N, C-alpha and C positions, 0 to 999 in steps of 0.2 A: 625280521625271522618272520615263518609263517607261524611255527609253533611260540612264539610267542606270544602273537595273534590269538588260539586258542587256548592257553592258560591266561587271556585276560579273562575272556568270553565265562572262561570255567569260573574263575573267583568272583567275577560279576555273578552269576548265579548262585552260587555259594552265599556270596555276601546278602542275595537275596534270602535269602531261608529256603531257594529250591534245590531238588535231588537235581545231579547234574551227569549225565551219561553220557562216556566218550566213547563211541562210540569207532573201535576198527576193524578194517578187514584181517582173515587169519590170523594168527596165533602172534599174539602186542607183544610178547619177551624171548619172540625171533624176528629179530632185524626190524625190530616194529618201536622204537623207542619205548618199549610198554613201562619200562624198568625207570629209566629218567622220570616217565608222566606219574607212579607212582612215591616216587620222592619230591616229585614239584607236588602232588597234591598232599603229602606228609607236610610241605612246608607252609601250605596252605591250613592247617590244622585239621586235616581229613585224612583217612584212614581208608584209602578207595577200595570195592572189592573189583577182583578182576575174572570175569567169565572167560574160562581159556576158546580157542577156534583153534582151526586145522587150518595150520601152515602151505603155501604153497608148497615149497618143497615137499609133501604129500600128496598133498589132493591133487597138482595139476600132473606129475607123474603118472597119478592114477587115471584121469580122465583123460588123457593120452594113452591107456593100453602100455605105460611105460613101470613094470616095476621098481620098486631101487631094489630091494633084493628080490633074490631068487637061487634057491636052492646048486650049490655045484657055479653057477656063474657069482654071483656077487652075496658075502654076508658083513660089507660095514657101509658106512652111510656117512659120508663129510656134507655139511650142509657150509657154504661157503657165500657170502655177499660179494660183487662185485666191484666192490671198491672198497680200501683201505682207506685209515687214517686220514683225512687232509685230502681227499683225492685222489690218491695214490691205487696202485696194484696192490691185492690183498696179496700175501701170504698164498706159496703154493703147497699142496701134498703131493708128495711125493708118488711115482706110480707105482699102482699095486695091481695087478690082473681082476682082484676078486672086491674090485671096490668099485661105490657107484659113488657119483661127486654131482652133488645139482646145486647149481647156481640161480640164485635170487637177485635182482637189480644187476643186470649183467648184459645184456644182450646188445647195450650201448657202445660195446665195447669185447664185442664178440670174438673180432681179428686177434686181435691182440692180446687175450687170452688164451686163446687157441696154442697161437707161436709161444706164448711161453710157457702153458705146459707140454710143448713139444722139446720145446730148445732149456728149459729153465727145471723142469718137474720127470722130462722120463717118460713122457706118453707115445708111445706109437703113434707116427699120421695116422695109423687106419680104428683110433678107436674111435667105436662109434659115438654120436652126438644127436639129442632129440631136443628139439624146440619147443613146448606147448604154449601156444600166443593165446590171451583172452581164454584161458582153464572155465569151463563153465558157462561159459556165456553162448547163444547161439554162432558167435563170430569163429568160437574157437577152433582154432588148428595146432598141425603137429608140423615140424619138417624133421625130415631125421637125414643124415648123413653122415661124415666122419670128422676128423681134427682140421682134414685140408678144404674140404666138399661144403661145410656147414658155412662160413661166413657168406660166401659167394651164392650157394640159397635162401641163405635168408636175404639178403639184397635181392635177388630175383623175387623169393615171394612177399618182399616188404615187410618183413616181421619186424611186428613195435612191445614195445611198451605197453600192458605187463605182458611179461613173458621168463619162464621156469626153462635153464637149462638143464640136461640130464648129461648127464658125460660117463659112458663105460658099458660096458659089453652089456646089461643088462637094456640098452633101449632096445636092441633085438627081438629076444626073449620071444616075446607075444609075437610082432609086427612081422620077423623072420619065419615062423612055425606058419601063421596062418597064411600064407602066400608061396605054399610050394614048397618051404625049403631054400629061398633065393632072398638075400640080402638085396633093400635096394634104399635107394637116395630119392627126395622128393615132399611132394607136399600131401597131405591126409586132411582133408575139407571135414570139420564138423564130423569128426569122431567117427567115422566110418572108415574102415581099412580099403572099401570095395573103392574108393575114390582118389587113385592113388597114381599119384603125375608123376612121370618120371623126367 
């Protein structure tokens, strides 16, 4: 397993009396195995210092012009991973109009996820969905659709990991108002709303 190699390298460095830095992206305690790694370092006899990062659950939507909360639109945010224990689907949160769900590590099962949200969690099929790929990178792009269209749009634009999925009415708050009040489906390239493709 890949993590066993990382632990081995860390242990070798510690045993040699070196300072060991385990650099991770985002918030190490949000689906980042940070807690597991703290426990492993404690097994090595070291109390690690954890430096907080910013989770893609918050930074990616911001960079894609999607606020995760907005007065009168969304008053709660739920973060989920795309995979449950042993590769199963995660338990789903029942639909609530003033709720935003942010999925991390889920783009590979987007179609299944949308079908489950509609059929098992009561989401209307026209619920807005946004996907931010490569957040903060020069290759960043955002694809916007709804529960019925987003999977086909993701295929059309070849959306890949790393991507953050945002589900809820907040998806259209800033994008909707900046485009003469019309909702749209399509791709926004490099964080500029003026390059919308339909």
